[in-house]
Each structure stands twice: as structure tokens, then as C-alpha cells.
PDB file with one MODEL, atoms N, CA, C and O in Angstrom:
MODEL        1
ATOM      1  N   UNK A   1       0.846  -1.165   0.000  1.00  0.00           N
ATOM      2  CA  UNK A   1       0.000   0.000   0.000  1.00  0.00           C
ATOM      3  C   UNK A   1       0.897   1.235   0.000  1.00  0.00           C
ATOM      4  O   UNK A   1       1.882   1.303   0.735  1.00  0.00           O
ATOM      5  N   UNK A   2       0.547   2.194  -0.822  1.00  0.00           N
ATOM      6  CA  UNK A   2       1.203   3.503  -0.841  1.00  0.00           C
ATOM      7  C   UNK A   2       0.144   4.498  -0.435  1.00  0.00           C
ATOM      8  O   UNK A   2      -0.936   4.523  -1.024  1.00  0.00           O
ATOM      9  N   UNK A   3       0.429   5.326   0.566  1.00  0.00           N
ATOM     10  CA  UNK A   3      -0.628   6.183   1.062  1.00  0.00           C
ATOM     11  C   UNK A   3      -0.212   7.549   1.518  1.00  0.00           C
ATOM     12  O   UNK A   3       0.963   7.916   1.512  1.00  0.00           O
ATOM     13  N   UNK A   4      -1.220   8.290   1.913  1.00  0.00           N
ATOM     14  CA  UNK A   4      -1.082   9.669   2.353  1.00  0.00           C
ATOM     15  C   UNK A   4      -2.142   9.909   3.424  1.00  0.00           C
ATOM     16  O   UNK A   4      -3.247   9.373   3.347  1.00  0.00           O
ATOM     17  N   UNK A   5      -1.802  10.705   4.402  1.00  0.00           N
ATOM     18  CA  UNK A   5      -2.772  11.141   5.407  1.00  0.00           C
ATOM     19  C   UNK A   5      -2.806  12.661   5.376  1.00  0.00           C
ATOM     20  O   UNK A   5      -1.778  13.319   5.538  1.00  0.00           O
ATOM     21  N   UNK A   6      -3.976  13.205   5.171  1.00  0.00           N
ATOM     22  CA  UNK A   6      -4.163  14.655   5.076  1.00  0.00           C
ATOM     23  C   UNK A   6      -5.451  15.033   5.787  1.00  0.00           C
ATOM     24  O   UNK A   6      -6.378  14.230   5.888  1.00  0.00           O
ATOM     25  N   UNK A   7      -5.498  16.260   6.277  1.00  0.00           N
ATOM     26  CA  UNK A   7      -6.735  16.744   6.884  1.00  0.00           C
ATOM     27  C   UNK A   7      -7.800  16.925   5.817  1.00  0.00           C
ATOM     28  O   UNK A   7      -8.934  16.480   5.989  1.00  0.00           O
ATOM     29  N   UNK A   8      -7.441  17.580   4.710  1.00  0.00           N
ATOM     30  CA  UNK A   8      -8.370  17.794   3.603  1.00  0.00           C
ATOM     31  C   UNK A   8      -7.737  17.271   2.324  1.00  0.00           C
ATOM     32  O   UNK A   8      -6.531  17.398   2.113  1.00  0.00           O
ATOM     33  N   UNK A   9      -8.570  16.682   1.473  1.00  0.00           N
ATOM     34  CA  UNK A   9      -8.061  16.095   0.239  1.00  0.00           C
ATOM     35  C   UNK A   9      -8.875  16.594  -0.944  1.00  0.00           C
ATOM     36  O   UNK A   9     -10.106  16.592  -0.924  1.00  0.00           O
ATOM     37  N   UNK A  10      -8.148  17.027  -1.982  1.00  0.00           N
ATOM     38  CA  UNK A  10      -8.757  17.395  -3.253  1.00  0.00           C
ATOM     39  C   UNK A  10      -8.255  16.451  -4.337  1.00  0.00           C
ATOM     40  O   UNK A  10      -7.497  15.521  -4.060  1.00  0.00           O
ATOM     41  N   UNK A  11      -8.672  16.689  -5.543  1.00  0.00           N
ATOM     42  CA  UNK A  11      -8.317  15.787  -6.646  1.00  0.00           C
ATOM     43  C   UNK A  11      -6.815  15.764  -6.923  1.00  0.00           C
ATOM     44  O   UNK A  11      -6.297  14.740  -7.369  1.00  0.00           O
ATOM     45  N   UNK A  12      -6.108  16.854  -6.674  1.00  0.00           N
ATOM     46  CA  UNK A  12      -4.660  16.887  -6.916  1.00  0.00           C
ATOM     47  C   UNK A  12      -3.918  15.930  -5.988  1.00  0.00           C
ATOM     48  O   UNK A  12      -2.959  15.282  -6.409  1.00  0.00           O
ATOM     49  N   UNK A  13      -4.343  15.835  -4.749  1.00  0.00           N
ATOM     50  CA  UNK A  13      -3.715  14.889  -3.807  1.00  0.00           C
ATOM     51  C   UNK A  13      -3.956  13.461  -4.283  1.00  0.00           C
ATOM     52  O   UNK A  13      -3.060  12.620  -4.213  1.00  0.00           O
ATOM     53  N   UNK A  14      -5.151  13.192  -4.759  1.00  0.00           N
ATOM     54  CA  UNK A  14      -5.470  11.855  -5.268  1.00  0.00           C
ATOM     55  C   UNK A  14      -4.544  11.510  -6.432  1.00  0.00           C
ATOM     56  O   UNK A  14      -3.984  10.415  -6.477  1.00  0.00           O
ATOM     57  N   UNK A  15      -4.385  12.431  -7.360  1.00  0.00           N
ATOM     58  CA  UNK A  15      -3.492  12.187  -8.495  1.00  0.00           C
ATOM     59  C   UNK A  15      -2.057  11.968  -8.027  1.00  0.00           C
ATOM     60  O   UNK A  15      -1.373  11.074  -8.526  1.00  0.00           O
ATOM     61  N   UNK A  16      -1.596  12.771  -7.078  1.00  0.00           N
ATOM     62  CA  UNK A  16      -0.229  12.618  -6.561  1.00  0.00           C
ATOM     63  C   UNK A  16      -0.009  11.238  -5.953  1.00  0.00           C
ATOM     64  O   UNK A  16       1.008  10.597  -6.218  1.00  0.00           O
ATOM     65  N   UNK A  17      -0.952  10.782  -5.145  1.00  0.00           N
ATOM     66  CA  UNK A  17      -0.821   9.467  -4.509  1.00  0.00           C
ATOM     67  C   UNK A  17      -0.837   8.369  -5.574  1.00  0.00           C
ATOM     68  O   UNK A  17      -0.050   7.426  -5.508  1.00  0.00           O
ATOM     69  N   UNK A  18      -1.716   8.491  -6.534  1.00  0.00           N
ATOM     70  CA  UNK A  18      -1.792   7.502  -7.612  1.00  0.00           C
ATOM     71  C   UNK A  18      -0.472   7.416  -8.368  1.00  0.00           C
ATOM     72  O   UNK A  18       0.052   6.322  -8.580  1.00  0.00           O
ATOM     73  N   UNK A  19       0.070   8.563  -8.776  1.00  0.00           N
ATOM     74  CA  UNK A  19       1.311   8.567  -9.548  1.00  0.00           C
ATOM     75  C   UNK A  19       2.509   8.147  -8.705  1.00  0.00           C
ATOM     76  O   UNK A  19       3.459   7.568  -9.233  1.00  0.00           O
ATOM     77  N   UNK A  20       2.481   8.427  -7.412  1.00  0.00           N
ATOM     78  CA  UNK A  20       3.543   7.961  -6.527  1.00  0.00           C
ATOM     79  C   UNK A  20       3.535   6.433  -6.450  1.00  0.00           C
ATOM     80  O   UNK A  20       4.592   5.801  -6.442  1.00  0.00           O
ATOM     81  N   UNK A  21       2.346   5.851  -6.394  1.00  0.00           N
ATOM     82  CA  UNK A  21       2.237   4.385  -6.380  1.00  0.00           C
ATOM     83  C   UNK A  21       2.767   3.798  -7.685  1.00  0.00           C
ATOM     84  O   UNK A  21       3.452   2.775  -7.674  1.00  0.00           O
ATOM     85  N   UNK A  22       2.454   4.436  -8.796  1.00  0.00           N
ATOM     86  CA  UNK A  22       2.967   3.988 -10.090  1.00  0.00           C
ATOM     87  C   UNK A  22       4.493   4.043 -10.122  1.00  0.00           C
ATOM     88  O   UNK A  22       5.149   3.139 -10.639  1.00  0.00           O
ATOM     89  N   UNK A  23       5.037   5.105  -9.567  1.00  0.00           N
ATOM     90  CA  UNK A  23       6.489   5.289  -9.537  1.00  0.00           C
ATOM     91  C   UNK A  23       7.167   4.220  -8.663  1.00  0.00           C
ATOM     92  O   UNK A  23       8.219   3.696  -9.030  1.00  0.00           O
ATOM     93  N   UNK A  24       6.575   3.906  -7.527  1.00  0.00           N
ATOM     94  CA  UNK A  24       7.124   2.851  -6.661  1.00  0.00           C
ATOM     95  C   UNK A  24       7.163   1.532  -7.418  1.00  0.00           C
ATOM     96  O   UNK A  24       8.173   0.829  -7.398  1.00  0.00           O
ATOM     97  N   UNK A  25       6.074   1.201  -8.081  1.00  0.00           N
ATOM     98  CA  UNK A  25       6.014  -0.055  -8.844  1.00  0.00           C
ATOM     99  C   UNK A  25       7.057  -0.059  -9.955  1.00  0.00           C
ATOM    100  O   UNK A  25       7.690  -1.088 -10.192  1.00  0.00           O
ATOM    101  N   UNK A  26       7.247   1.044 -10.628  1.00  0.00           N
ATOM    102  CA  UNK A  26       8.195   1.127 -11.737  1.00  0.00           C
ATOM    103  C   UNK A  26       9.643   1.051 -11.250  1.00  0.00           C
ATOM    104  O   UNK A  26      10.463   0.340 -11.830  1.00  0.00           O
ATOM    105  N   UNK A  27       9.950   1.790 -10.180  1.00  0.00           N
ATOM    106  CA  UNK A  27      11.337   1.886  -9.715  1.00  0.00           C
ATOM    107  C   UNK A  27      11.788   0.709  -8.861  1.00  0.00           C
ATOM    108  O   UNK A  27      12.971   0.372  -8.838  1.00  0.00           O
ATOM    109  N   UNK A  28      10.845   0.084  -8.159  1.00  0.00           N
ATOM    110  CA  UNK A  28      11.193  -0.985  -7.224  1.00  0.00           C
ATOM    111  C   UNK A  28      10.338  -2.230  -7.446  1.00  0.00           C
ATOM    112  O   UNK A  28       9.678  -2.686  -6.513  1.00  0.00           O
ATOM    113  N   UNK A  29      10.331  -2.782  -8.638  1.00  0.00           N
ATOM    114  CA  UNK A  29       9.472  -3.941  -8.894  1.00  0.00           C
ATOM    115  C   UNK A  29       9.804  -5.134  -8.007  1.00  0.00           C
ATOM    116  O   UNK A  29       8.932  -5.953  -7.715  1.00  0.00           O
ATOM    117  N   UNK A  30      11.046  -5.235  -7.582  1.00  0.00           N
ATOM    118  CA  UNK A  30      11.443  -6.352  -6.722  1.00  0.00           C
ATOM    119  C   UNK A  30      10.931  -6.195  -5.289  1.00  0.00           C
ATOM    120  O   UNK A  30      10.923  -7.160  -4.524  1.00  0.00           O
ATOM    121  N   UNK A  31      10.506  -4.992  -4.927  1.00  0.00           N
ATOM    122  CA  UNK A  31       9.999  -4.729  -3.576  1.00  0.00           C
ATOM    123  C   UNK A  31       8.478  -4.858  -3.490  1.00  0.00           C
ATOM    124  O   UNK A  31       7.917  -4.889  -2.395  1.00  0.00           O
ATOM    125  N   UNK A  32       7.820  -4.933  -4.635  1.00  0.00           N
ATOM    126  CA  UNK A  32       6.359  -4.977  -4.671  1.00  0.00           C
ATOM    127  C   UNK A  32       5.920  -6.380  -5.073  1.00  0.00           C
ATOM    128  O   UNK A  32       6.205  -6.839  -6.179  1.00  0.00           O
ATOM    129  N   UNK A  33       5.231  -7.047  -4.173  1.00  0.00           N
ATOM    130  CA  UNK A  33       4.684  -8.350  -4.516  1.00  0.00           C
ATOM    131  C   UNK A  33       3.164  -8.239  -4.450  1.00  0.00           C
ATOM    132  O   UNK A  33       2.609  -7.771  -3.456  1.00  0.00           O
ATOM    133  N   UNK A  34       2.521  -8.659  -5.480  1.00  0.00           N
ATOM    134  CA  UNK A  34       1.063  -8.569  -5.509  1.00  0.00           C
ATOM    135  C   UNK A  34       0.579  -7.194  -5.914  1.00  0.00           C
ATOM    136  O   UNK A  34       1.260  -6.458  -6.628  1.00  0.00           O
ATOM    137  N   UNK A  35      -0.590  -6.869  -5.453  1.00  0.00           N
ATOM    138  CA  UNK A  35      -1.279  -5.629  -5.825  1.00  0.00           C
ATOM    139  C   UNK A  35      -0.827  -4.474  -4.958  1.00  0.00           C
ATOM    140  O   UNK A  35      -0.758  -4.608  -3.736  1.00  0.00           O
ATOM    141  N   UNK A  36      -0.522  -3.354  -5.559  1.00  0.00           N
ATOM    142  CA  UNK A  36      -0.160  -2.128  -4.840  1.00  0.00           C
ATOM    143  C   UNK A  36      -1.388  -1.224  -4.840  1.00  0.00           C
ATOM    144  O   UNK A  36      -1.874  -0.839  -5.903  1.00  0.00           O
ATOM    145  N   UNK A  37      -1.891  -0.885  -3.660  1.00  0.00           N
ATOM    146  CA  UNK A  37      -3.120  -0.100  -3.546  1.00  0.00           C
ATOM    147  C   UNK A  37      -2.794   1.303  -3.061  1.00  0.00           C
ATOM    148  O   UNK A  37      -2.325   1.472  -1.936  1.00  0.00           O
ATOM    149  N   UNK A  38      -3.038   2.319  -3.897  1.00  0.00           N
ATOM    150  CA  UNK A  38      -2.891   3.691  -3.433  1.00  0.00           C
ATOM    151  C   UNK A  38      -4.016   4.003  -2.436  1.00  0.00           C
ATOM    152  O   UNK A  38      -5.180   3.699  -2.698  1.00  0.00           O
ATOM    153  N   UNK A  39      -3.669   4.608  -1.298  1.00  0.00           N
ATOM    154  CA  UNK A  39      -4.657   4.837  -0.244  1.00  0.00           C
ATOM    155  C   UNK A  39      -4.490   6.222   0.371  1.00  0.00           C
ATOM    156  O   UNK A  39      -3.379   6.740   0.480  1.00  0.00           O
ATOM    157  N   UNK A  40      -5.619   6.811   0.771  1.00  0.00           N
ATOM    158  CA  UNK A  40      -5.618   8.125   1.427  1.00  0.00           C
ATOM    159  C   UNK A  40      -6.528   8.048   2.641  1.00  0.00           C
ATOM    160  O   UNK A  40      -7.651   7.550   2.563  1.00  0.00           O
ATOM    161  N   UNK A  41      -6.028   8.550   3.766  1.00  0.00           N
ATOM    162  CA  UNK A  41      -6.850   8.722   4.957  1.00  0.00           C
ATOM    163  C   UNK A  41      -6.997  10.219   5.175  1.00  0.00           C
ATOM    164  O   UNK A  41      -6.007  10.950   5.164  1.00  0.00           O
ATOM    165  N   UNK A  42      -8.226  10.677   5.374  1.00  0.00           N
ATOM    166  CA  UNK A  42      -8.475  12.111   5.511  1.00  0.00           C
ATOM    167  C   UNK A  42      -9.630  12.380   6.466  1.00  0.00           C
ATOM    168  O   UNK A  42     -10.430  11.497   6.777  1.00  0.00           O
ATOM    169  N   UNK A  43      -9.688  13.612   6.915  1.00  0.00           N
ATOM    170  CA  UNK A  43     -10.828  14.058   7.719  1.00  0.00           C
ATOM    171  C   UNK A  43     -11.941  14.589   6.811  1.00  0.00           C
ATOM    172  O   UNK A  43     -13.120  14.515   7.158  1.00  0.00           O
ATOM    173  N   UNK A  44     -11.557  15.128   5.636  1.00  0.00           N
ATOM    174  CA  UNK A  44     -12.551  15.695   4.720  1.00  0.00           C
ATOM    175  C   UNK A  44     -12.089  15.514   3.274  1.00  0.00           C
ATOM    176  O   UNK A  44     -11.049  16.039   2.876  1.00  0.00           O
ATOM    177  N   UNK A  45     -12.862  14.773   2.502  1.00  0.00           N
ATOM    178  CA  UNK A  45     -12.570  14.560   1.090  1.00  0.00           C
ATOM    179  C   UNK A  45     -13.518  15.393   0.249  1.00  0.00           C
ATOM    180  O   UNK A  45     -14.738  15.280   0.371  1.00  0.00           O
ATOM    181  N   UNK A  46     -12.955  16.222  -0.596  1.00  0.00           N
ATOM    182  CA  UNK A  46     -13.730  17.018  -1.537  1.00  0.00           C
ATOM    183  C   UNK A  46     -14.428  16.064  -2.524  1.00  0.00           C
ATOM    184  O   UNK A  46     -13.857  15.032  -2.878  1.00  0.00           O
ATOM    185  N   UNK A  47     -15.644  16.388  -2.970  1.00  0.00           N
ATOM    186  CA  UNK A  47     -16.316  15.512  -3.943  1.00  0.00           C
ATOM    187  C   UNK A  47     -15.476  15.258  -5.200  1.00  0.00           C
ATOM    188  O   UNK A  47     -15.542  14.174  -5.780  1.00  0.00           O
ATOM    189  N   UNK A  48     -14.689  16.253  -5.622  1.00  0.00           N
ATOM    190  CA  UNK A  48     -13.821  16.049  -6.790  1.00  0.00           C
ATOM    191  C   UNK A  48     -12.749  14.997  -6.502  1.00  0.00           C
ATOM    192  O   UNK A  48     -12.326  14.280  -7.408  1.00  0.00           O
ATOM    193  N   UNK A  49     -12.309  14.902  -5.240  1.00  0.00           N
ATOM    194  CA  UNK A  49     -11.320  13.897  -4.849  1.00  0.00           C
ATOM    195  C   UNK A  49     -11.926  12.504  -4.936  1.00  0.00           C
ATOM    196  O   UNK A  49     -11.278  11.565  -5.399  1.00  0.00           O
ATOM    197  N   UNK A  50     -13.159  12.374  -4.494  1.00  0.00           N
ATOM    198  CA  UNK A  50     -13.843  11.076  -4.544  1.00  0.00           C
ATOM    199  C   UNK A  50     -14.027  10.644  -6.004  1.00  0.00           C
ATOM    200  O   UNK A  50     -13.795   9.484  -6.345  1.00  0.00           O
ATOM    201  N   UNK A  51     -14.439  11.573  -6.853  1.00  0.00           N
ATOM    202  CA  UNK A  51     -14.610  11.260  -8.277  1.00  0.00           C
ATOM    203  C   UNK A  51     -13.290  10.819  -8.901  1.00  0.00           C
ATOM    204  O   UNK A  51     -13.247   9.829  -9.631  1.00  0.00           O
ATOM    205  N   UNK A  52     -12.218  11.548  -8.617  1.00  0.00           N
ATOM    206  CA  UNK A  52     -10.909  11.233  -9.180  1.00  0.00           C
ATOM    207  C   UNK A  52     -10.399   9.901  -8.635  1.00  0.00           C
ATOM    208  O   UNK A  52      -9.782   9.129  -9.369  1.00  0.00           O
ATOM    209  N   UNK A  53     -10.650   9.627  -7.360  1.00  0.00           N
ATOM    210  CA  UNK A  53     -10.230   8.360  -6.756  1.00  0.00           C
ATOM    211  C   UNK A  53     -10.938   7.187  -7.419  1.00  0.00           C
ATOM    212  O   UNK A  53     -10.317   6.154  -7.670  1.00  0.00           O
ATOM    213  N   UNK A  54     -12.212   7.331  -7.702  1.00  0.00           N
ATOM    214  CA  UNK A  54     -12.949   6.262  -8.393  1.00  0.00           C
ATOM    215  C   UNK A  54     -12.389   6.054  -9.798  1.00  0.00           C
ATOM    216  O   UNK A  54     -12.254   4.921 -10.261  1.00  0.00           O
ATOM    217  N   UNK A  55     -12.068   7.144 -10.458  1.00  0.00           N
ATOM    218  CA  UNK A  55     -11.516   7.070 -11.811  1.00  0.00           C
ATOM    219  C   UNK A  55     -10.159   6.355 -11.828  1.00  0.00           C
ATOM    220  O   UNK A  55      -9.905   5.517 -12.693  1.00  0.00           O
ATOM    221  N   UNK A  56      -9.285   6.697 -10.859  1.00  0.00           N
ATOM    222  CA  UNK A  56      -7.925   6.173 -10.854  1.00  0.00           C
ATOM    223  C   UNK A  56      -7.749   4.891 -10.040  1.00  0.00           C
ATOM    224  O   UNK A  56      -6.745   4.195 -10.190  1.00  0.00           O
ATOM    225  N   UNK A  57      -8.705   4.582  -9.191  1.00  0.00           N
ATOM    226  CA  UNK A  57      -8.588   3.398  -8.346  1.00  0.00           C
ATOM    227  C   UNK A  57      -7.780   3.657  -7.093  1.00  0.00           C
ATOM    228  O   UNK A  57      -6.845   2.920  -6.779  1.00  0.00           O
ATOM    229  N   UNK A  58      -8.148   4.719  -6.374  1.00  0.00           N
ATOM    230  CA  UNK A  58      -7.471   5.078  -5.121  1.00  0.00           C
ATOM    231  C   UNK A  58      -8.467   4.901  -3.983  1.00  0.00           C
ATOM    232  O   UNK A  58      -9.592   5.396  -4.044  1.00  0.00           O
ATOM    233  N   UNK A  59      -8.038   4.192  -2.948  1.00  0.00           N
ATOM    234  CA  UNK A  59      -8.866   3.933  -1.771  1.00  0.00           C
ATOM    235  C   UNK A  59      -8.870   5.181  -0.891  1.00  0.00           C
ATOM    236  O   UNK A  59      -7.803   5.672  -0.522  1.00  0.00           O
ATOM    237  N   UNK A  60     -10.053   5.706  -0.549  1.00  0.00           N
ATOM    238  CA  UNK A  60     -10.168   6.870   0.342  1.00  0.00           C
ATOM    239  C   UNK A  60     -10.978   6.488   1.576  1.00  0.00           C
ATOM    240  O   UNK A  60     -12.089   5.966   1.484  1.00  0.00           O
ATOM    241  N   UNK A  61     -10.382   6.767   2.735  1.00  0.00           N
ATOM    242  CA  UNK A  61     -11.067   6.586   4.014  1.00  0.00           C
ATOM    243  C   UNK A  61     -11.180   7.965   4.647  1.00  0.00           C
ATOM    244  O   UNK A  61     -10.178   8.642   4.875  1.00  0.00           O
ATOM    245  N   UNK A  62     -12.417   8.370   4.929  1.00  0.00           N
ATOM    246  CA  UNK A  62     -12.695   9.676   5.528  1.00  0.00           C
ATOM    247  C   UNK A  62     -13.332   9.435   6.895  1.00  0.00           C
ATOM    248  O   UNK A  62     -14.408   8.846   6.993  1.00  0.00           O
ATOM    249  N   UNK A  63     -12.660   9.894   7.942  1.00  0.00           N
ATOM    250  CA  UNK A  63     -13.193   9.715   9.309  1.00  0.00           C
ATOM    251  C   UNK A  63     -13.628   8.276   9.588  1.00  0.00           C
ATOM    252  O   UNK A  63     -14.727   8.036  10.088  1.00  0.00           O
ATOM    253  N   UNK A  64     -12.761   7.331   9.260  1.00  0.00           N
ATOM    254  CA  UNK A  64     -12.997   5.905   9.499  1.00  0.00           C
ATOM    255  C   UNK A  64     -14.134   5.304   8.681  1.00  0.00           C
ATOM    256  O   UNK A  64     -14.603   4.207   8.987  1.00  0.00           O
ATOM    257  N   UNK A  65     -14.584   6.013   7.641  1.00  0.00           N
ATOM    258  CA  UNK A  65     -15.603   5.486   6.735  1.00  0.00           C
ATOM    259  C   UNK A  65     -15.039   5.529   5.324  1.00  0.00           C
ATOM    260  O   UNK A  65     -14.447   6.525   4.909  1.00  0.00           O
ATOM    261  N   UNK A  66     -15.228   4.444   4.594  1.00  0.00           N
ATOM    262  CA  UNK A  66     -14.724   4.411   3.228  1.00  0.00           C
ATOM    263  C   UNK A  66     -15.578   5.310   2.326  1.00  0.00           C
ATOM    264  O   UNK A  66     -16.792   5.136   2.226  1.00  0.00           O
ATOM    265  N   UNK A  67     -14.931   6.258   1.684  1.00  0.00           N
ATOM    266  CA  UNK A  67     -15.602   7.073   0.667  1.00  0.00           C
ATOM    267  C   UNK A  67     -15.492   6.368  -0.679  1.00  0.00           C
ATOM    268  O   UNK A  67     -16.433   6.384  -1.472  1.00  0.00           O
ATOM    269  N   UNK A  68     -14.350   5.754  -0.932  1.00  0.00           N
ATOM    270  CA  UNK A  68     -14.161   4.854  -2.067  1.00  0.00           C
ATOM    271  C   UNK A  68     -13.709   3.543  -1.446  1.00  0.00           C
ATOM    272  O   UNK A  68     -12.613   3.453  -0.893  1.00  0.00           O
ATOM    273  N   UNK A  69     -14.549   2.542  -1.538  1.00  0.00           N
ATOM    274  CA  UNK A  69     -14.305   1.274  -0.849  1.00  0.00           C
ATOM    275  C   UNK A  69     -13.125   0.519  -1.456  1.00  0.00           C
ATOM    276  O   UNK A  69     -12.888   0.566  -2.663  1.00  0.00           O
ATOM    277  N   UNK A  70     -12.405  -0.164  -0.602  1.00  0.00           N
ATOM    278  CA  UNK A  70     -11.290  -0.989  -1.055  1.00  0.00           C
ATOM    279  C   UNK A  70     -11.771  -2.029  -2.061  1.00  0.00           C
ATOM    280  O   UNK A  70     -11.102  -2.272  -3.065  1.00  0.00           O
ATOM    281  N   UNK A  71     -12.906  -2.635  -1.807  1.00  0.00           N
ATOM    282  CA  UNK A  71     -13.453  -3.632  -2.730  1.00  0.00           C
ATOM    283  C   UNK A  71     -13.696  -3.036  -4.113  1.00  0.00           C
ATOM    284  O   UNK A  71     -13.481  -3.698  -5.129  1.00  0.00           O
ATOM    285  N   UNK A  72     -14.142  -1.787  -4.146  1.00  0.00           N
ATOM    286  CA  UNK A  72     -14.371  -1.103  -5.420  1.00  0.00           C
ATOM    287  C   UNK A  72     -13.054  -0.917  -6.167  1.00  0.00           C
ATOM    288  O   UNK A  72     -12.988  -1.141  -7.376  1.00  0.00           O
ATOM    289  N   UNK A  73     -12.012  -0.511  -5.455  1.00  0.00           N
ATOM    290  CA  UNK A  73     -10.692  -0.314  -6.065  1.00  0.00           C
ATOM    291  C   UNK A  73     -10.166  -1.639  -6.607  1.00  0.00           C
ATOM    292  O   UNK A  73      -9.664  -1.697  -7.730  1.00  0.00           O
ATOM    293  N   UNK A  74     -10.279  -2.693  -5.819  1.00  0.00           N
ATOM    294  CA  UNK A  74      -9.776  -3.996  -6.245  1.00  0.00           C
ATOM    295  C   UNK A  74     -10.584  -4.557  -7.416  1.00  0.00           C
ATOM    296  O   UNK A  74     -10.037  -5.236  -8.284  1.00  0.00           O
ATOM    297  N   UNK A  75     -11.876  -4.272  -7.435  1.00  0.00           N
ATOM    298  CA  UNK A  75     -12.765  -4.780  -8.483  1.00  0.00           C
ATOM    299  C   UNK A  75     -12.504  -4.086  -9.821  1.00  0.00           C
ATOM    300  O   UNK A  75     -12.608  -4.713 -10.875  1.00  0.00           O
ATOM    301  N   UNK A  76     -12.165  -2.798  -9.781  1.00  0.00           N
ATOM    302  CA  UNK A  76     -12.003  -2.045 -11.022  1.00  0.00           C
ATOM    303  C   UNK A  76     -10.735  -2.411 -11.776  1.00  0.00           C
ATOM    304  O   UNK A  76     -10.631  -2.177 -12.980  1.00  0.00           O
ATOM    305  N   UNK A  77      -9.769  -2.987 -11.062  1.00  0.00           N
ATOM    306  CA  UNK A  77      -8.517  -3.305 -11.737  1.00  0.00           C
ATOM    307  C   UNK A  77      -7.627  -2.084 -11.903  1.00  0.00           C
ATOM    308  O   UNK A  77      -6.579  -2.163 -12.543  1.00  0.00           O
ATOM    309  N   UNK A  78      -8.036  -0.952 -11.330  1.00  0.00           N
ATOM    310  CA  UNK A  78      -7.228   0.262 -11.370  1.00  0.00           C
ATOM    311  C   UNK A  78      -6.243   0.218 -10.227  1.00  0.00           C
ATOM    312  O   UNK A  78      -5.957  -0.846  -9.678  1.00  0.00           O
ATOM    313  N   UNK A  79      -5.727   1.371  -9.874  1.00  0.00           N
ATOM    314  CA  UNK A  79      -4.786   1.454  -8.752  1.00  0.00           C
ATOM    315  C   UNK A  79      -3.380   1.204  -9.208  1.00  0.00           C
ATOM    316  O   UNK A  79      -3.077   1.237 -10.400  1.00  0.00           O
ATOM    317  N   UNK A  80      -2.502   0.948  -8.224  1.00  0.00           N
ATOM    318  CA  UNK A  80      -1.084   0.798  -8.512  1.00  0.00           C
ATOM    319  C   UNK A  80      -0.819  -0.448  -9.175  1.00  0.00           C
ATOM    320  O   UNK A  80       0.332  -0.744  -9.496  1.00  0.00           O
TER     321      UNK A  80
ENDMDL
END
């Protein structure tokens, strides 16, 4: 899992986490076994962040509740 913890999250943070996960997979393939899931924990996710996370396959947890469920990310085949 590659992740970020922020108080507030917008779509740019989602893109950054997604691309960081891609970079980890590209640069360190020997360190990644299985599926790499980009993840964000936040207190407040902007609706644009949720939309972008669904598009890119990024797991978002807001105040201990999934805004974009892990199962959804794994099902879409997106993510890292």
C-alpha cells in the first residue's frame, strides 16, 4: 500500500498518490509483490477527490468510513 494522510483532500492529492504508487512499482518492482493499492486517509474529502479516486482506483477513508471502498478499487482493476 502507498498512502497519504491529510486533513483535507482534493483531486490533486489523489493524483499525486496515484502517480507515486505507479512510480514505486516502476522503480522498485522487486519490492512490490502482488497488488499495490494507493490509499488516502483524511478528515474531509472534496467531492472532486472522490470522483478522481474512483476514476484512478485510489482507496479513500474519511473519518474511518470508506468514501471509495477498497473492494471497489480492487474490483475495477485500477490502482497501482
